[in-house]
mmCIF file of the N, C-alpha and C atoms, coordinates in Angstrom:
data_MODEL
# 
_entry.id   MODEL 
# 
loop_
_atom_site.group_PDB 
_atom_site.id 
_atom_site.type_symbol 
_atom_site.label_atom_id 
_atom_site.label_alt_id 
_atom_site.label_comp_id 
_atom_site.label_asym_id 
_atom_site.label_entity_id 
_atom_site.label_seq_id 
_atom_site.pdbx_PDB_ins_code 
_atom_site.Cartn_x 
_atom_site.Cartn_y 
_atom_site.Cartn_z 
_atom_site.occupancy 
_atom_site.B_iso_or_equiv 
_atom_site.pdbx_formal_charge 
_atom_site.auth_seq_id 
_atom_site.auth_comp_id 
_atom_site.auth_asym_id 
_atom_site.auth_atom_id 
_atom_site.pdbx_PDB_model_num 
ATOM 1   N N  . ALA A 1 1  ? 26.055 -27.410 8.908  1.00 0.00 ? 1  ALA A N  1 
ATOM 2   C CA . ALA A 1 1  ? 26.414 -28.060 7.690  1.00 0.00 ? 1  ALA A CA 1 
ATOM 3   C C  . ALA A 1 1  ? 27.558 -27.554 7.408  1.00 0.00 ? 1  ALA A C  1 
ATOM 4   N N  . CYS A 1 2  ? 27.178 -26.546 7.074  1.00 0.00 ? 2  CYS A N  1 
ATOM 5   C CA . CYS A 1 2  ? 28.341 -25.483 6.621  1.00 0.00 ? 2  CYS A CA 1 
ATOM 6   C C  . CYS A 1 2  ? 29.717 -25.162 7.684  1.00 0.00 ? 2  CYS A C  1 
ATOM 7   N N  . ARG A 1 3  ? 29.739 -25.368 8.869  1.00 0.00 ? 3  ARG A N  1 
ATOM 8   C CA . ARG A 1 3  ? 30.437 -25.005 9.689  1.00 0.00 ? 3  ARG A CA 1 
ATOM 9   C C  . ARG A 1 3  ? 31.354 -26.620 9.636  1.00 0.00 ? 3  ARG A C  1 
ATOM 10  N N  . ALA A 1 4  ? 30.818 -27.550 9.529  1.00 0.00 ? 4  ALA A N  1 
ATOM 11  C CA . ALA A 1 4  ? 31.664 -28.914 9.848  1.00 0.00 ? 4  ALA A CA 1 
ATOM 12  C C  . ALA A 1 4  ? 32.527 -28.786 8.171  1.00 0.00 ? 4  ALA A C  1 
ATOM 13  N N  . GLN A 1 5  ? 32.158 -28.268 7.008  1.00 0.00 ? 5  GLN A N  1 
ATOM 14  C CA . GLN A 1 5  ? 32.769 -28.514 6.126  1.00 0.00 ? 5  GLN A CA 1 
ATOM 15  C C  . GLN A 1 5  ? 33.960 -27.371 5.959  1.00 0.00 ? 5  GLN A C  1 
ATOM 16  N N  . VAL A 1 6  ? 33.737 -26.414 6.894  1.00 0.00 ? 6  VAL A N  1 
ATOM 17  C CA . VAL A 1 6  ? 34.866 -25.453 6.862  1.00 0.00 ? 6  VAL A CA 1 
ATOM 18  C C  . VAL A 1 6  ? 36.091 -26.034 7.902  1.00 0.00 ? 6  VAL A C  1 
ATOM 19  N N  . SER A 1 7  ? 35.345 -26.389 9.211  1.00 0.00 ? 7  SER A N  1 
ATOM 20  C CA . SER A 1 7  ? 36.409 -26.801 10.138 1.00 0.00 ? 7  SER A CA 1 
ATOM 21  C C  . SER A 1 7  ? 37.243 -28.012 10.116 1.00 0.00 ? 7  SER A C  1 
ATOM 22  N N  . GLY A 1 8  ? 36.408 -28.861 8.795  1.00 0.00 ? 8  GLY A N  1 
ATOM 23  C CA . GLY A 1 8  ? 36.736 -30.117 8.723  1.00 0.00 ? 8  GLY A CA 1 
ATOM 24  C C  . GLY A 1 8  ? 36.753 -31.279 9.381  1.00 0.00 ? 8  GLY A C  1 
ATOM 25  N N  . GLU A 1 9  ? 35.728 -31.160 10.177 1.00 0.00 ? 9  GLU A N  1 
ATOM 26  C CA . GLU A 1 9  ? 34.816 -32.001 11.287 1.00 0.00 ? 9  GLU A CA 1 
ATOM 27  C C  . GLU A 1 9  ? 34.405 -33.183 10.200 1.00 0.00 ? 9  GLU A C  1 
ATOM 28  N N  . PRO A 1 10 ? 34.477 -34.305 10.553 1.00 0.00 ? 10 PRO A N  1 
ATOM 29  C CA . PRO A 1 10 ? 33.872 -35.510 9.920  1.00 0.00 ? 10 PRO A CA 1 
ATOM 30  C C  . PRO A 1 10 ? 31.975 -35.479 9.871  1.00 0.00 ? 10 PRO A C  1 
ATOM 31  N N  . PRO A 1 11 ? 31.434 -35.510 8.939  1.00 0.00 ? 11 PRO A N  1 
ATOM 32  C CA . PRO A 1 11 ? 30.021 -35.649 8.977  1.00 0.00 ? 11 PRO A CA 1 
ATOM 33  C C  . PRO A 1 11 ? 29.747 -36.355 10.363 1.00 0.00 ? 11 PRO A C  1 
ATOM 34  N N  . ALA A 1 12 ? 28.096 -36.262 10.497 1.00 0.00 ? 12 ALA A N  1 
ATOM 35  C CA . ALA A 1 12 ? 27.981 -36.852 11.463 1.00 0.00 ? 12 ALA A CA 1 
ATOM 36  C C  . ALA A 1 12 ? 27.586 -38.273 11.158 1.00 0.00 ? 12 ALA A C  1 
ATOM 37  N N  . ARG A 1 13 ? 27.666 -39.419 12.137 1.00 0.00 ? 13 ARG A N  1 
ATOM 38  C CA . ARG A 1 13 ? 27.519 -40.910 11.883 1.00 0.00 ? 13 ARG A CA 1 
ATOM 39  C C  . ARG A 1 13 ? 26.047 -40.784 11.692 1.00 0.00 ? 13 ARG A C  1 
ATOM 40  N N  . ARG A 1 14 ? 25.964 -41.390 10.419 1.00 0.00 ? 14 ARG A N  1 
ATOM 41  C CA . ARG A 1 14 ? 24.248 -41.788 10.336 1.00 0.00 ? 14 ARG A CA 1 
ATOM 42  C C  . ARG A 1 14 ? 23.873 -43.316 10.834 1.00 0.00 ? 14 ARG A C  1 
ATOM 43  N N  . VAL A 1 15 ? 22.950 -43.686 11.372 1.00 0.00 ? 15 VAL A N  1 
ATOM 44  C CA . VAL A 1 15 ? 22.320 -45.169 11.613 1.00 0.00 ? 15 VAL A CA 1 
ATOM 45  C C  . VAL A 1 15 ? 21.076 -45.395 11.051 1.00 0.00 ? 15 VAL A C  1 
ATOM 46  N N  . THR A 1 16 ? 20.836 -46.730 10.786 1.00 0.00 ? 16 THR A N  1 
ATOM 47  C CA . THR A 1 16 ? 19.635 -46.835 10.470 1.00 0.00 ? 16 THR A CA 1 
ATOM 48  C C  . THR A 1 16 ? 18.586 -47.542 11.535 1.00 0.00 ? 16 THR A C  1 
ATOM 49  N N  . VAL A 1 17 ? 17.696 -47.082 11.550 1.00 0.00 ? 17 VAL A N  1 
ATOM 50  C CA . VAL A 1 17 ? 16.709 -47.716 12.381 1.00 0.00 ? 17 VAL A CA 1 
ATOM 51  C C  . VAL A 1 17 ? 15.093 -48.158 11.666 1.00 0.00 ? 17 VAL A C  1 
ATOM 52  N N  . VAL A 1 18 ? 14.352 -48.948 12.598 1.00 0.00 ? 18 VAL A N  1 
ATOM 53  C CA . VAL A 1 18 ? 13.452 -49.618 11.704 1.00 0.00 ? 18 VAL A CA 1 
ATOM 54  C C  . VAL A 1 18 ? 11.971 -48.428 12.360 1.00 0.00 ? 18 VAL A C  1 
ATOM 55  N N  . CYS A 1 19 ? 10.907 -48.429 11.776 1.00 0.00 ? 19 CYS A N  1 
ATOM 56  C CA . CYS A 1 19 ? 9.798  -47.619 12.320 1.00 0.00 ? 19 CYS A CA 1 
ATOM 57  C C  . CYS A 1 19 ? 8.809  -48.778 12.763 1.00 0.00 ? 19 CYS A C  1 
ATOM 58  N N  . SER A 1 20 ? 8.313  -47.844 13.921 1.00 0.00 ? 20 SER A N  1 
ATOM 59  C CA . SER A 1 20 ? 7.574  -49.403 14.703 1.00 0.00 ? 20 SER A CA 1 
ATOM 60  C C  . SER A 1 20 ? 6.661  -49.687 14.622 1.00 0.00 ? 20 SER A C  1 
ATOM 61  N N  . LEU A 1 21 ? 5.773  -49.342 13.367 1.00 0.00 ? 21 LEU A N  1 
ATOM 62  C CA . LEU A 1 21 ? 4.791  -49.426 12.991 1.00 0.00 ? 21 LEU A CA 1 
ATOM 63  C C  . LEU A 1 21 ? 4.289  -50.096 11.757 1.00 0.00 ? 21 LEU A C  1 
ATOM 64  N N  . CYS A 1 22 ? 5.666  -49.730 10.606 1.00 0.00 ? 22 CYS A N  1 
ATOM 65  C CA . CYS A 1 22 ? 5.732  -50.501 9.210  1.00 0.00 ? 22 CYS A CA 1 
ATOM 66  C C  . CYS A 1 22 ? 6.573  -51.133 9.019  1.00 0.00 ? 22 CYS A C  1 
ATOM 67  N N  . ASP A 1 23 ? 7.762  -51.307 9.705  1.00 0.00 ? 23 ASP A N  1 
ATOM 68  C CA . ASP A 1 23 ? 8.941  -51.898 9.843  1.00 0.00 ? 23 ASP A CA 1 
ATOM 69  C C  . ASP A 1 23 ? 9.666  -51.181 8.733  1.00 0.00 ? 23 ASP A C  1 
ATOM 70  N N  . ALA A 1 24 ? 9.812  -49.867 8.147  1.00 0.00 ? 24 ALA A N  1 
ATOM 71  C CA . ALA A 1 24 ? 10.276 -49.269 7.137  1.00 0.00 ? 24 ALA A CA 1 
ATOM 72  C C  . ALA A 1 24 ? 11.496 -48.925 7.959  1.00 0.00 ? 24 ALA A C  1 
ATOM 73  N N  . THR A 1 25 ? 12.853 -48.580 7.079  1.00 0.00 ? 25 THR A N  1 
ATOM 74  C CA . THR A 1 25 ? 13.741 -48.097 7.347  1.00 0.00 ? 25 THR A CA 1 
ATOM 75  C C  . THR A 1 25 ? 14.263 -46.706 7.592  1.00 0.00 ? 25 THR A C  1 
ATOM 76  N N  . MET A 1 26 ? 14.564 -45.949 8.467  1.00 0.00 ? 26 MET A N  1 
ATOM 77  C CA . MET A 1 26 ? 15.005 -44.791 8.164  1.00 0.00 ? 26 MET A CA 1 
ATOM 78  C C  . MET A 1 26 ? 16.479 -44.162 8.786  1.00 0.00 ? 26 MET A C  1 
ATOM 79  N N  . ARG A 1 27 ? 17.326 -43.635 7.763  1.00 0.00 ? 27 ARG A N  1 
ATOM 80  C CA . ARG A 1 27 ? 18.267 -43.085 8.186  1.00 0.00 ? 27 ARG A CA 1 
ATOM 81  C C  . ARG A 1 27 ? 18.635 -42.155 8.984  1.00 0.00 ? 27 ARG A C  1 
ATOM 82  N N  . ILE A 1 28 ? 19.130 -42.098 9.988  1.00 0.00 ? 28 ILE A N  1 
ATOM 83  C CA . ILE A 1 28 ? 18.905 -40.620 10.971 1.00 0.00 ? 28 ILE A CA 1 
ATOM 84  C C  . ILE A 1 28 ? 20.565 -40.492 11.964 1.00 0.00 ? 28 ILE A C  1 
ATOM 85  N N  . THR A 1 29 ? 20.770 -39.101 12.451 1.00 0.00 ? 29 THR A N  1 
ATOM 86  C CA . THR A 1 29 ? 22.091 -39.254 13.307 1.00 0.00 ? 29 THR A CA 1 
ATOM 87  C C  . THR A 1 29 ? 21.314 -38.521 14.195 1.00 0.00 ? 29 THR A C  1 
ATOM 88  N N  . LEU A 1 30 ? 22.391 -38.781 15.223 1.00 0.00 ? 30 LEU A N  1 
ATOM 89  C CA . LEU A 1 30 ? 21.730 -38.193 16.517 1.00 0.00 ? 30 LEU A CA 1 
ATOM 90  C C  . LEU A 1 30 ? 21.738 -36.790 16.873 1.00 0.00 ? 30 LEU A C  1 
ATOM 91  N N  . ASP A 1 31 ? 21.940 -36.008 15.611 1.00 0.00 ? 31 ASP A N  1 
ATOM 92  C CA . ASP A 1 31 ? 21.089 -34.568 15.893 1.00 0.00 ? 31 ASP A CA 1 
ATOM 93  C C  . ASP A 1 31 ? 20.063 -34.303 14.820 1.00 0.00 ? 31 ASP A C  1 
ATOM 94  N N  . THR A 1 32 ? 19.297 -35.514 14.609 1.00 0.00 ? 32 THR A N  1 
ATOM 95  C CA . THR A 1 32 ? 17.891 -35.737 14.046 1.00 0.00 ? 32 THR A CA 1 
ATOM 96  C C  . THR A 1 32 ? 16.661 -35.150 14.892 1.00 0.00 ? 32 THR A C  1 
ATOM 97  N N  . PRO A 1 33 ? 16.381 -33.961 14.862 1.00 0.00 ? 33 PRO A N  1 
ATOM 98  C CA . PRO A 1 33 ? 15.405 -33.395 15.145 1.00 0.00 ? 33 PRO A CA 1 
ATOM 99  C C  . PRO A 1 33 ? 13.967 -34.639 15.389 1.00 0.00 ? 33 PRO A C  1 
ATOM 100 N N  . GLY A 1 34 ? 13.953 -34.695 14.468 1.00 0.00 ? 34 GLY A N  1 
ATOM 101 C CA . GLY A 1 34 ? 12.768 -36.044 14.120 1.00 0.00 ? 34 GLY A CA 1 
ATOM 102 C C  . GLY A 1 34 ? 12.898 -36.102 12.749 1.00 0.00 ? 34 GLY A C  1 
ATOM 103 N N  . ARG A 1 35 ? 11.584 -37.031 12.434 1.00 0.00 ? 35 ARG A N  1 
ATOM 104 C CA . ARG A 1 35 ? 11.538 -37.463 11.200 1.00 0.00 ? 35 ARG A CA 1 
ATOM 105 C C  . ARG A 1 35 ? 10.142 -38.589 10.979 1.00 0.00 ? 35 ARG A C  1 
ATOM 106 N N  . LYS A 1 36 ? 9.862  -38.118 9.694  1.00 0.00 ? 36 LYS A N  1 
ATOM 107 C CA . LYS A 1 36 ? 8.352  -38.755 9.241  1.00 0.00 ? 36 LYS A CA 1 
ATOM 108 C C  . LYS A 1 36 ? 8.523  -40.111 8.627  1.00 0.00 ? 36 LYS A C  1 
ATOM 109 N N  . CYS A 1 37 ? 7.781  -41.178 8.763  1.00 0.00 ? 37 CYS A N  1 
ATOM 110 C CA . CYS A 1 37 ? 8.270  -42.399 8.247  1.00 0.00 ? 37 CYS A CA 1 
ATOM 111 C C  . CYS A 1 37 ? 7.821  -42.565 6.950  1.00 0.00 ? 37 CYS A C  1 
ATOM 112 N N  . ALA A 1 38 ? 7.816  -43.154 5.893  1.00 0.00 ? 38 ALA A N  1 
ATOM 113 C CA . ALA A 1 38 ? 7.237  -43.411 4.621  1.00 0.00 ? 38 ALA A CA 1 
ATOM 114 C C  . ALA A 1 38 ? 5.754  -43.799 4.925  1.00 0.00 ? 38 ALA A C  1 
ATOM 115 N N  . CYS A 1 39 ? 5.443  -44.441 5.967  1.00 0.00 ? 39 CYS A N  1 
ATOM 116 C CA . CYS A 1 39 ? 3.951  -44.639 6.745  1.00 0.00 ? 39 CYS A CA 1 
ATOM 117 C C  . CYS A 1 39 ? 3.225  -43.297 7.130  1.00 0.00 ? 39 CYS A C  1 
ATOM 118 N N  . GLY A 1 40 ? 4.137  -42.651 6.936  1.00 0.00 ? 40 GLY A N  1 
ATOM 119 C CA . GLY A 1 40 ? 3.169  -41.010 7.385  1.00 0.00 ? 40 GLY A CA 1 
ATOM 120 C C  . GLY A 1 40 ? 3.453  -40.762 9.073  1.00 0.00 ? 40 GLY A C  1 
ATOM 121 N N  . HIS A 1 41 ? 3.700  -41.629 9.863  1.00 0.00 ? 41 HIS A N  1 
ATOM 122 C CA . HIS A 1 41 ? 4.187  -41.727 11.509 1.00 0.00 ? 41 HIS A CA 1 
ATOM 123 C C  . HIS A 1 41 ? 5.305  -40.780 11.586 1.00 0.00 ? 41 HIS A C  1 
ATOM 124 N N  . GLN A 1 42 ? 4.889  -39.885 12.645 1.00 0.00 ? 42 GLN A N  1 
ATOM 125 C CA . GLN A 1 42 ? 5.941  -38.941 13.155 1.00 0.00 ? 42 GLN A CA 1 
ATOM 126 C C  . GLN A 1 42 ? 6.625  -39.258 14.286 1.00 0.00 ? 42 GLN A C  1 
ATOM 127 N N  . ASP A 1 43 ? 8.059  -39.227 14.277 1.00 0.00 ? 43 ASP A N  1 
ATOM 128 C CA . ASP A 1 43 ? 8.783  -39.449 15.483 1.00 0.00 ? 43 ASP A CA 1 
ATOM 129 C C  . ASP A 1 43 ? 9.824  -38.508 15.527 1.00 0.00 ? 43 ASP A C  1 
ATOM 130 N N  . GLY A 1 44 ? 9.531  -38.038 17.181 1.00 0.00 ? 44 GLY A N  1 
ATOM 131 C CA . GLY A 1 44 ? 10.425 -36.860 17.484 1.00 0.00 ? 44 GLY A CA 1 
ATOM 132 C C  . GLY A 1 44 ? 11.512 -37.384 17.831 1.00 0.00 ? 44 GLY A C  1 
ATOM 133 N N  . TRP A 1 45 ? 12.770 -36.302 18.597 1.00 0.00 ? 45 TRP A N  1 
ATOM 134 C CA . TRP A 1 45 ? 14.183 -36.661 18.810 1.00 0.00 ? 45 TRP A CA 1 
ATOM 135 C C  . TRP A 1 45 ? 14.041 -37.807 19.762 1.00 0.00 ? 45 TRP A C  1 
ATOM 136 N N  . ALA A 1 46 ? 13.326 -37.646 20.752 1.00 0.00 ? 46 ALA A N  1 
ATOM 137 C CA . ALA A 1 46 ? 13.294 -39.244 21.962 1.00 0.00 ? 46 ALA A CA 1 
ATOM 138 C C  . ALA A 1 46 ? 12.730 -40.381 21.517 1.00 0.00 ? 46 ALA A C  1 
ATOM 139 N N  . GLU A 1 47 ? 11.791 -39.963 20.532 1.00 0.00 ? 47 GLU A N  1 
ATOM 140 C CA . GLU A 1 47 ? 10.955 -41.515 19.816 1.00 0.00 ? 47 GLU A CA 1 
ATOM 141 C C  . GLU A 1 47 ? 12.222 -42.159 19.133 1.00 0.00 ? 47 GLU A C  1 
ATOM 142 N N  . LEU A 1 48 ? 12.760 -41.213 18.432 1.00 0.00 ? 48 LEU A N  1 
ATOM 143 C CA . LEU A 1 48 ? 13.602 -41.735 17.133 1.00 0.00 ? 48 LEU A CA 1 
ATOM 144 C C  . LEU A 1 48 ? 14.741 -42.678 17.963 1.00 0.00 ? 48 LEU A C  1 
ATOM 145 N N  . ARG A 1 49 ? 15.307 -42.444 19.219 1.00 0.00 ? 49 ARG A N  1 
ATOM 146 C CA . ARG A 1 49 ? 16.376 -43.057 19.781 1.00 0.00 ? 49 ARG A CA 1 
ATOM 147 C C  . ARG A 1 49 ? 15.767 -44.086 20.227 1.00 0.00 ? 49 ARG A C  1 
ATOM 148 N N  . GLN A 1 50 ? 14.569 -44.445 20.615 1.00 0.00 ? 50 GLN A N  1 
ATOM 149 C CA . GLN A 1 50 ? 14.085 -45.512 21.282 1.00 0.00 ? 50 GLN A CA 1 
ATOM 150 C C  . GLN A 1 50 ? 13.985 -46.438 20.227 1.00 0.00 ? 50 GLN A C  1 
ATOM 151 N N  . LEU A 1 51 ? 13.463 -46.006 18.652 1.00 0.00 ? 51 LEU A N  1 
ATOM 152 C CA . LEU A 1 51 ? 13.587 -47.183 17.781 1.00 0.00 ? 51 LEU A CA 1 
ATOM 153 C C  . LEU A 1 51 ? 14.566 -48.309 17.392 1.00 0.00 ? 51 LEU A C  1 
ATOM 154 N N  . PRO A 1 52 ? 14.340 -49.404 17.319 1.00 0.00 ? 52 PRO A N  1 
ATOM 155 C CA . PRO A 1 52 ? 15.694 -50.617 17.194 1.00 0.00 ? 52 PRO A CA 1 
ATOM 156 C C  . PRO A 1 52 ? 16.453 -50.330 15.989 1.00 0.00 ? 52 PRO A C  1 
ATOM 157 N N  . LEU A 1 53 ? 17.523 -50.636 15.916 1.00 0.00 ? 53 LEU A N  1 
ATOM 158 C CA . LEU A 1 53 ? 18.313 -50.538 15.065 1.00 0.00 ? 53 LEU A CA 1 
ATOM 159 C C  . LEU A 1 53 ? 17.889 -51.577 13.764 1.00 0.00 ? 53 LEU A C  1 
ATOM 160 N N  . ALA A 1 54 ? 18.191 -51.381 12.850 1.00 0.00 ? 54 ALA A N  1 
ATOM 161 C CA . ALA A 1 54 ? 18.242 -52.026 11.837 1.00 0.00 ? 54 ALA A CA 1 
ATOM 162 C C  . ALA A 1 54 ? 19.457 -53.357 11.289 1.00 0.00 ? 54 ALA A C  1 
ATOM 163 N N  . GLU A 1 55 ? 18.805 -54.279 11.237 1.00 0.00 ? 55 GLU A N  1 
ATOM 164 C CA . GLU A 1 55 ? 20.298 -55.218 10.980 1.00 0.00 ? 55 GLU A CA 1 
ATOM 165 C C  . GLU A 1 55 ? 20.826 -54.736 10.003 1.00 0.00 ? 55 GLU A C  1 
ATOM 166 N N  . ARG A 1 56 ? 21.937 -55.165 9.963  1.00 0.00 ? 56 ARG A N  1 
ATOM 167 C CA . ARG A 1 56 ? 23.054 -54.748 8.710  1.00 0.00 ? 56 ARG A CA 1 
ATOM 168 C C  . ARG A 1 56 ? 23.250 -56.033 7.913  1.00 0.00 ? 56 ARG A C  1 
ATOM 169 N N  . THR A 1 57 ? 23.177 -55.650 6.639  1.00 0.00 ? 57 THR A N  1 
ATOM 170 C CA . THR A 1 57 ? 22.946 -56.623 5.468  1.00 0.00 ? 57 THR A CA 1 
ATOM 171 C C  . THR A 1 57 ? 24.675 -57.152 5.016  1.00 0.00 ? 57 THR A C  1 
ATOM 172 N N  . ALA A 1 58 ? 24.893 -58.185 4.509  1.00 0.00 ? 58 ALA A N  1 
ATOM 173 C CA . ALA A 1 58 ? 26.443 -57.886 3.665  1.00 0.00 ? 58 ALA A CA 1 
ATOM 174 C C  . ALA A 1 58 ? 26.214 -57.371 2.439  1.00 0.00 ? 58 ALA A C  1 
ATOM 175 N N  . ALA A 1 59 ? 27.437 -56.668 2.019  1.00 0.00 ? 59 ALA A N  1 
ATOM 176 C CA . ALA A 1 59 ? 27.386 -55.874 0.891  1.00 0.00 ? 59 ALA A CA 1 
ATOM 177 C C  . ALA A 1 59 ? 27.477 -56.848 -0.185 1.00 0.00 ? 59 ALA A C  1 
# 
């Protein structure tokens, strides 16, 4: 994180995916090693990339 700030690299792009068990949304980056959903289900790096993208809503 610090290296990106010092070198001027843009932050990692975040995408929103949907939990396969409870349909809650989670914001992740391609670097996210794993994430626990609000329902308590843990997804690893590979599993996160298999989750469907959340629908984009109008602002």
